[in-house]
N, C-alpha and C positions, 0 to 999 in steps of 0.2 A: 312235795314244792324245795324249790331248791334255792335258799337266798345264797347271793353271791359277795354281798357285803360281810354276814355272818360264817360263812362257810358251813355251812350247816345243811341238810336235806330232815325233812319232817314227814313221811308217811303215814296218810290216811284210808283206813278201810270203811266202807259202810258209813262214812261220815264220825269217827272217831280216830283217833293218833293211833297209829302201831305203832310205828314208833319213830326217834328222832337220829340221828347220825353227824360227827362231824365229816366235811367233803374237805377236796381240792378242787379246784376249780382252774378254767385256762388263766395262765400267766399274760403280763403284760404284752399285749401285740399278738397273745394268742387266746384273747376274754372267752371265755364260753359266751354262746350267742344266748338271749333272751326270746321266750318264747314260750307258748303250749308245744311238746310234742308228743309221737304217739311210740311205742316201740316198734320201732320196722323188720327188728331181727334179735333173737336171743341166740349165744351162743356158751356152754360153758367156756368151752379153752377157746380163743382166738390170740390170734396174731397183729400187730396193728400192720399196714398195707404201705400207710406213711412213713412211722417214725422204726426203722430199724431193726424190724420182725420184732418190736415190745410185746411181752405177753398182758394180755387183758382179760384176766378171768371172771368169768359169769358177766360177760359181755351184752350189753342190751341198749341195742342201735337206736340214736334218736334222728339223726343225719346218715344221707348214703356219702359225706364226703368224710365222715370220718371222725362226727362228735358220737361220745358212748358213753355210759353208766359201764362202769367196771372197778373191781380190787385194783387196788393200790396203793403207793407210797401216798402218806399224808405228813408234810412236814409241817401242818399247823400255817399253813399260806397255800394262795394259788400259785400253784408250781404244773399242772400238767399244760399241756399242747391244746386245751379246748376240751377233753373226758371231763367227768365227772369219777372224781377218785374216790371210793368208798372202801371203808376196812373190808377185809378178807372175808371175815365171818358174817359180818352184815349184810355184803355182797350176793352171799351163798343163799342166804335166809331169804332177801328180794327178790332175790331168781326168782324162788320158788311161788311168788305171790300174785307178780307182778302176769298181765294179758298181753299183748298185742291189739286185742278190739274192746279192750275195755279200761288199760289203762293210761292214763293221763300225765304229763310230765310238766312241769309248769318249772321256769326258771325265769326269776326275777333279780329283776336291780336294787332289792329292800330288804332293808337289815331285818329279820325274824328268828331271834334268838330259839323264841317259845313258839311252842307247839300250837297254842293257842293261837300267837299273831297271824300264824300260817294258814288257820282252818280260816280264820275269820276273813283274812284275803282270799278264799279257794271259793268260799262259800258267798262271795256278791259277783268274781268275775263270770263273765259270760263265758268264756272261753270253754270249750269241749271237744274233741277228740275220737268221735263216732267211724274212726277210721274205714275206712271198707274192707272187710277178707277179702277179696278180688284180690286188692291192690299190692299183699301180702305174698303174695302167691308169683307175681310177675316176676320176672328175669330180674335178677339184682344189676343186670348189665342196662336194664332200661331206664331203671330208679337213679340210678348214676345219676342221670342227666338232671335229676331235680336241686334245686335249688337247698343252700345251708341251712337256711332258717324255715320253722313252718310253713308248706306250698302256700303260694301266695300269687295270683293270677289280679292283677290290680287295670278295670278298666280307665278310663277316664274319670278322676272324681267329681263327682257332684256338687257344686259350691252350694250355699242354703245362706240366705242373709238371716242374722239376729233378727227376731221381732222388733216391729219399730213401736216403737211410744216417743214420747215427747221426747223424753230423753236422747229419744235413740233414731231420728227420721229418718236414717238411711244406712244400709250398711258399710261398713270399713270400705275405704279406698285401698285396693292393692298395694302390697308392699316388695320391695327387692327381697330375692330370697336371701341374703348376704344379711340382709338387715331381720333377718325372721328366726324366731326358735316357736317350735311344735310341739305340741302335746295331745296327749290322746286319752279321753276322755271315758271313752264306752267303746264297746263291742256289742251289735245290735244283731238281731236276727233280721231286722228288716228295715227300708230305709226311712218307713213311716216313724218306725220308735227312734231312728237317731234324732227324725228331726222333732221332734216331739222330748225326748231327753233334752234337747239342746234348751230347745222353747222353758222345759221345766230349771235347769239348770241358771239360764239368765235370770228366770226369775226369785231364784234365791242368791245369787251372785251379778250385781248388776256391772263390774268389773268386766265382766265375757260378754259384757254389750261392744267393748272397745276392739274386740277379738276379731280375725277372718276365720270361720269355720269351715270344713268343707265333709261330707257324707263319703266315704272312700267305699265300693267294692271291695272285697276281698274273698278267695276262697284258702280258706287252708281247712287240709285233710279231707277233701271232698264237702265241708259242708261252707256253704255261702254265711258271710257278715258284712256286714255294714258299720266300719268303725266313724268314729265320732273324733275327728280332729281339728283344733283349734290352731291360732298361728297368730302371736303377735313381740316384738322385739324384747318385751320379759315375758314371755310365756313359762319358761321353768320356776320364776319366783312367782308367779301366780299359780302355776301347779300346786308349790309347798304349802302353801295358805290352803288350797284344797282340800288336800291332804291332810291339812291340820282341823280341817272342817268335815272330817270324816265321807269326802268324797274323790272316787275311785282316779287316778291321774296317775301318769305315768310320761316322762321326756321322752319324744321321739327325733326330733333332730336339733 
């Protein structure tokens, strides 16, 4: 797991912390994308196709448009063009233990200075990367057409109404997009689970009744998920309150 605010990577094997390391991620306007990634390609000796043939030792590719983990300079702050730089010795060791079909790389926009906090977040996440080995054997030219972020196909979202109660006789009226902030509350394996999750959350946090909610289908690295997202003018501040209560949440827009 990579924390952008903490500039730290925490690596777990069989549910226990294996190693932690400082990193240098993407600088301003070249920010490293967040999400859950599979390792698409590994090369001990690689040079950038985008940035002046720059060396990228022990390269582990996360996207086909240039985002990778590799050995590089760590000045103590985000300084790359989007890649995740790690120390050379650590890069060599990490290269030995990762696998394209078994390793998930989570990049989060949350402070995680300690490995324990990173493990707790990983254990509560529904994200998985069971990437199909056949995908890795395809021609990279075909894969280059894939998006930079985790593979995602979004059919029309399905809006669900908040549970009706005496305090909430009807679902909220639509709001203009420019007045809306959106947060993600969960990613489940079925639309029914997402709807049930929302009902449970509303029971715990009545302020959620005022939000518009949608279940959005998404295919991530070949696996179908259903994202539970909620919108309101002050959704981001609500998300902070939810986090303080131990409810997983992050801003989307």
